[in-house]
N, C-alpha and C positions, 0 to 999 in steps of 0.2 A: 447176742451180737450180734450176728448174725446179718436179723432183722435191719440194724441199725447201717452194716457194712451192704446190704442192697441197695436200702436207701439213698445210699452217699454213690454206688456206680451207677444209679440209675440217674441222679439229678447232674452225675459228671458227663454220661452220656448223654441226657438233654441239651448243657453247657453244649460240648462241643457239633451237636447237631444244630441250633442254633449259631454256632459262630462259625460252622461249613456257608448255613445258605446261605446266597445270595441277596443283596440286599436290594427291594423293589425298588421299579422302574419309577419316577413320577409320572400322571395320567398326563398319557400327550392335551394336548392347548387344541390342538386341531382335528376335526374328525375328516380323515383324509378322505376316506370314503365319497365323501360327499364331491373332496376334489379332484381325486384321479379320472371324474367321467366326464364332469368339462373343458378340465385339460385334454382326456385324451380327442373331446370332439373339437377341439378346438385347434387340435395338432392338426386334426384329421383332415379336417378343412384348408389349415393354411397347406399343409402337401399338397392336395387335390388343386389348389387354385394355381402354388408351384410350380408345379409337373402338367400345368394344362395346355394340352395342348392347340394353342392358338394357330403354331404357322404350317398343322395340320387341314392338307386341303378338304379332307371328307369331314375334318370336326367342323370348320370353319361354314362347309355346306349345309351340313346337319345343322348347328347352331341357325342359319339366318333359312333352313326350311321350319324347325318348329316357331321362329317370330313365324314366318311367313303364317301357318298354320292359324294360331292364333289368331291372327288380323281375318282372316277367314272367316273364321265361324266368331270373331264379332259383328261381322260386317251382315253374314247371310245368313246368322241363324238366334243368336241370342236375344233380339226384340223379339221376334217373327215367331221362335218356337219356344224360349226356353221363359220370356216375361211370363206370354198367355199360362204355362205349364204351371207357373208355378201360383199364378192368380188358384188356378182351379186347383189345386195341390192342397194349397191354404184355403179352403172353400170347403173340402170335402174331411178335412181333419176340424173344424169348425161346425159344419152343417151334418152331418153322416152320426151319428152316435155307434160306436164301436160294441157297446153290450147288441145293439141291433143287429148289429154281422154277426155279432157270433154268438145271438142263442141260437141261427140258422143249424149252429154246426154242431148240438148234441148231442150224446151216445142215442137218444129219445128216438131224433128226428129222420124221416124217412129219407133213402138212402140218393132218392130223385132230387129231391131238396137240398141237401146237406152237402151231397159231393158236386151237385150244381151251382149253388151261394158260393162254396169255398175255389171251386176251380174260376172264379171270375172276379175274385172277391180283393185281387191287385188291379182292377180296374178302379175301386172303390177307394184303397190304402191305399194306393199311388207308395210303398216302402221298400228301403232296400234290405238283400239279406241279413243285416243286420239289426236293424231296425224292426221286424216283424219278428225278432226271437218272443221279445213279451210278453207280445199275443197270444203268439203259439204256446207258451208257458201257462197262460194265462186261461186260454180254451181245455188244456189240456186239463190243469191241476181241476178243472170246474165239471171235467167229465165228459168231456168230449169223446167223439171214439177217433182213434188210430187212422182210419182212413182219412174221414172228413181235416183233419189237424192237418194231417200230411201234408192232402191236398191245398188245404190252406198256406201251409209251412211252404212250400213249392212256389204256388200259383201269387202270396201274399206280393214277393219281387217282384216275380217274372212274366204277371200281367201288366206290369206297368203304365199307366197311358203317356205318359213325359216318354219310356223306353221304345213304345212299342210307333211312336207319332215321329219321335228322331229317330229311330232305326232305317224306317219305313222312305225317311226326307234325306236322310245320306245311305244308308246304303247298298239305297232301291226299294220298290216297293212287294216286291218275291220275296225279298228276306226278311222284312218288315210281316209281310201277311203270311210268312213258315212260321215267324218265330211266334207271336199271336196264337194262331189255329195248336203245335206244335205245343207249347207252355200249358196251354187248356186241357189240351188229350195227355200230355204230361201226368199235369194234378192231379185229375182222375185216376189214369191209370196204375198209375207209384200208388197213391190212397187205398182202391181193391187191391192191386197187389200185398200191401203190406199189412190190410187187413185180414189177407186169407193169411198170412206167413206166422199170422201172432193171433190167428182168431179165437185163440180158447183164452189167454187173457183178451180179447175183446168181450166175451159171453160173460163173465165175470165182470170186467168193468161198466159193460151196458146197465146188467142189474141193480146197480150202484148209484148210476147217474143221477147227476146233478142238472137243472133244467136253468137256464138264464133266467131271470125275470121281467116283466113287460117291461120297457124303453120308453121313458117319454121324452118328448119330441115339441119343440114348438113351430113348427116347420110339418106343417102334411108330406105325405112322402113324394104327392104330384106336383108339386111347390120345386119340390129338391129335383125331380126329374131332370124339369120343364127348365128350370136357372141351369142344372148341368147342361142341360145337352146343347142349352148358346153357349154357353163356354166355350163346351167341346167343338160345337159349331167353328167358331170364330178360329179359333185354334186351328184349325182343318183348314178354312180355306184362306185363312191369312201365311202357313205353310206351304200352300198347292206350287207343285213344282210345273216351270214348264216340261209339256212330254216330249218326247223325240219327235214323238208324228204330227205333220203340223197340220191333221188336221181329223173331227175324230168327236166320241163326248168328254175324254179330258182336253182336250185343246178347249174344245167349248166351254167346260167349267173355269178354266186357267184365265180366258177373253174377260170371266164378268168376277174372277175371285174379289176383287177388290170392292166391286159391286154389293158381291153377298156379302163380304167383310163388315163393311158401311150397316147393311139391313140387317146384321144381327147384333150391333154393338149399340142400333138406334131399340134393339129390343130388351138389350141390357141396362141401358138405359132408365126403360118403362119399367122396369125388375126392377131397379136398385129403387125405384119410387114406391109405387106398389106395396112392395114388401119387405124389404129394410129401412125404410121410415128415409133414405135420404131427401132431404128439401130438392122439392123438382128447380126451384130455380136455381139452385148449384148447376144440375143436370141438364138445364136448358142453355147455361154459359159453356158447360167446356162441349156440348154438342156443339153451338157454334162459331167457339175455337179452332175445334178441330174439320168444321167443316168449312173456316174459312182460311185454311191450310192447303186446304183439299183443292181448293178453288185456283191457288195462288200456283199452289205447286205441283197441278196434272199430272206429269212428268215423274214427282218422288213418292209417290204412294208410300211411303216409309218414314216420311216427317208428318202425315197427319197421321199413319199408328201411332210414332213414339208421342206425339202430342194426344193422343188416343190413353197409352200408358199412363203417362203422368197425369193425366184427369180422372182417372182409375182411384191411384195413388193418394188423388187429394181428394176425391169424394170418402172412398172409405176411411183416411184419419180424421177428416174434420167430422166425423158420425160418429157419435160416441153407442155403443152397444156391442152386437155383434158384427156389424162390415167396420172395427177398431181390432175386432178380435181377429177377423179376417185376414186382414194386412198382416198384423202383427203375425202370424201363424205359417203365411204365404212368405213374407221375411226371413223368415226363421228359415223355412225350407232353401231363400235364397241364399243366406248363410252357409249354410253346409253344404249345397250342392256345387254354389257358381267354385269357388275356389281348388276343390275337387276338379273341378270338370276344368276348367281352364289348367290346371296343374296335370292333368293326365294329357291335355293338348300339348303343351308344351313337350311331355317325355315322350307323345307318341310320332310328337316332327320331329323329334330330335332325334330316338335309334327309328324311328323309319323314313321319316321327308314323308311328304305330301305324295299322294297315287300318282305314279310316273318322276318321280325324281326319288334321291337317293340320299339315308341319314348314316347313323355310324353301324347298323346294320348292312348289313349286304343283302340284296334284294333274294340271292341263290342261296343264302342261308334259308330264308323263311321256305320260299318253294319246296326247299332240299328238307324242311320236317313239315310244312303240312301245306303244299305243293299241292296241286290233285285229289284225287279224289283216291286214294288208295285208303285201306282198313285200319293202317297205322296213321295216316296221317288224323283219320277223325278221334282218332282214338289216344291222343297227344293233344288231340285241341282242348278235346272235354275236361281230361285228364287238370290239364294244365289252368283249366277254365275252372274249376271248379275246387282247388286250391289257392288261385289267388282269389283276394278281394278287387272288388267293383267298387267304388263308389257310384250311387244312382248318375245314371246317361255315360260315366268315364268307358265302357266299351265299346262306349259306338264308334267314337273318335279315334281308338286303337286297334279297334278292327280295320276301321277306314283306309290306317295306315298299313294295317297287315296286307287286308287285299292290293292295293297299290304294290307290294312288295313280291309278293306269288301268290298269296295264302289262295287255298282253294277255296269255293263256297259251299262245298259239305261240311268242311270244316269250322270256316265260318259261324254257320248253323250251331254245330254242335257248339263252339264254346261260347254262343249265345246264349243255348236250352241251359247248359250247364253251368256257367259261369256266374251271372247275376242273381240263380235261388241258392247260390255255396259258397262257402270262405272258408277256411281254415281258423277263423275264431267261428263262424255259425258253427261248425262242427264241431266246434269244443265244447260251447254251451247248448247244442243240440243233442249230446253226451250227456249230462249234466243231468238236463228234463227226464231223458224215455232210456236215457240207459249205454249201453255199448253195439249190443246186439242189434238195435233197430234202427242206431246210427247208421251201423255200416249196411247195411239192407239198404236203407233210403241212399245215400253216397253213393253205394254199386247201381240201383236204378237209377240216378240218374246220369250217372255215365255211358252205362251200357246203352238208355234211351237214346244219348244225347247223339253216342256214338254211330248209331243205326238209321238217325232221322236224318244226320249229315249227310251218311253215306247215299243215303236215299233219293236226298234232296238237289246232294251234287251228281248226280245220278240224272235224273231229269229237269237237272238245269246246266249243265257243264257248258 
């Protein structure tokens, strides 16, 4: 009888619990998470344009400065500097085997060889701080030593031939040379220090290191060397700026720059026929058209140069095989870099204006933080550069605006040495590959050395 009563009480309790329970709400037919985000973006853009201070003189002047800076870049640097550089970068990715580069960085390779190759790898790879990460992870997992791997990691984006030439062209030859030399020295010194800091791990890893297999390449190394020398020669001669001195060696080279460019272009045409299987009649027709434009417009060399670029595009896209791959790779670089570069120029012009002009940020603010050559100014530039992400070449127009706004040359070099090789996303990936301690040591070494180098450079070129 007691069991029956207990069962009845439990049934009553369950019934009351069911009655007390709130009815279930029907499932929403809308995924609000996917609506709030675009809605917030649309609202933010609306408010931005609604409160746009178009009547403010500083704002309207900054907009004009940004557009003027983009126009100047389009006229002075895109055709002469960027387009040839894109073709060089595309050729590097097609004709140079990455495996052939990485095999010299193994733990069993002599230090002179491994550090020497790693320190100049940027001139071969032409990558940014994020593009170099898969290559770094690959050689690290294959058994590359920590020192050479770190040297490779730093020099990959830092010794970028596109960026070095662009820096010298825009910011001056002394900063361009200091950036090139500093980047090579940095990569070796930082790699050696990292090796010493973690030498016990390195000794254990060296014993089990795996060597890269011999790479197979279709083209002999000598042909690649000649080809790249001609392409770099065209880039350097076409971008040779007019020196300030009216006489001397630099002025003499400037006076014959277009003749040198034409001679090198002829050599490139011969190489296209001899080594790249381009039809000779195509090259002859292209050369005739370019020469005719040079004769018709003798005082407008950009017309003939532009025609030469168009001719190279036609020759590479109408010849199947590796030349077609060359163009496609060059086009990939252009698609990746050009929008970011122009966006960087626009932002630099809007915030900082052209050299000698004002943007949204007053020049006294910049001079107060990174002006002069104090230790704080160099350290601030190094830290900010280390955490910012610079797409390839975008650091140059940004620094040009900063220099025009009062930034010291020392802090400018410090930012150039720390910025392109590091970024916040770069640090996160490096940490996932080799751990927190090694990442912290690497970033700290880059910031400290960039600060010291900027201080020395600013003292010399004050």
